[in-house]
N, C-alpha and C positions, 0 to 999 in steps of 0.2 A: 504493499499500500504506499503511495507516495503522498505525503501530507504537504500542504502549502508551506508550513514553516520550514520543513527540511529542505524544500526546494530553495526557499530564500537563504537559509544557512549556507547551502552549497553555492549560491550565487554571490557571496561576498567577494569584493574586488573585481567584479565582472560588470560589463555594461548592462543596463536595463532601461526599459521604457515603462513609465508609470503614467496612466491615465486617471485623473480624478473624476469624481462624480459631476463636477462643474464643468467638464470638457477640457480643462487645461492638461498639457502633457509635460512630463519632465523626463529628460534623457540624461543619464549620468551613471557613475560608477557606484555600486552599492558599498557602503561603508559598514553598515550594521543594521540589525533588525531585532525586534523584541517579540515577545509572545502575543502582543496585540497587533502585530504587523506594522507597527510603526517603523519607518524607514529613515535612515540618514544617508544621503547620497552626496557625491562630490563631483566637480567638473560638470555642472548641470546646465543644460540649455532648456529653458522653459518656453513653451509655445502657448499663445493665447488660444481660447476656445475656438476662435474663428480661423486661426492659422495665420493671421495678419502680422502679429507682433512676436518678437523673440527676445529673450533676455538670457544673458550668461551670468550664472551665479556660481561662486566658488564651492558653496556648500549649502544643503538645505535639509530640513527635517519635514517628513510628511507624515501626518497622523493616519494611522491604519483604517479608521472608519471613513475616510474620505476617498479611498482608493476604489476605482471601478474595475480596472484590470492591470495586470503587469505582463510585460513581454520580456522574456529572458532568452539568451542564445541556446541553441541545442546542445552545445558543450556542457552547459551547466546541468541540464537534465541528465546527461550521462554521468555526471559526478555525484548525483544525489544518493546518499546512503539511505535506504529505505528504513523508516523507523517503525517499530511494532506499534500496533493500535493499542488503545487503552485495554481492551479486552485481552489481547494477547499478553500485554504486560502483566495484568492482574492475575492471569492464569499460569505464568511462568514459574516453574519450580514448585508447583504445588503437588502435594501428595493427596491421598484420600482424606486425611484429617478426620476431625470429630464431627458429629452432627448427623442430621438425617440424610437420606439418599443412598443409593446403592442397593443391591438386591441381597447382600449377604451380611451377616452379623446383626448385632443388636438384639434386644430382648424379643422373644416371641417368634424368631425365625422368619422364614419367607411366607408369603401368602400364596395359597392355591397350589 
């Protein structure tokens, strides 16, 4: 399972395009990301929503809840280390343990 945050972590120090919900786009190199998908990017070219204006910004911070989509290079996708899902993490290394469940053991034996 490829999770969005594992993709972003693999994308550090790589170029990426970020489009915001308001239509602006930011092209730059990903510096860092956090669990809320907030991004820090450097060497940024910002494009206005209608594409008529451009700004060059040395560094900027983008709040994750404003992001509409991200475009990353294919090489980044190949580098992604697939992370186990929460269910896989929770079940890892578990034995039978105590409690209900299973068809053997416990008081009273099996049914039927």
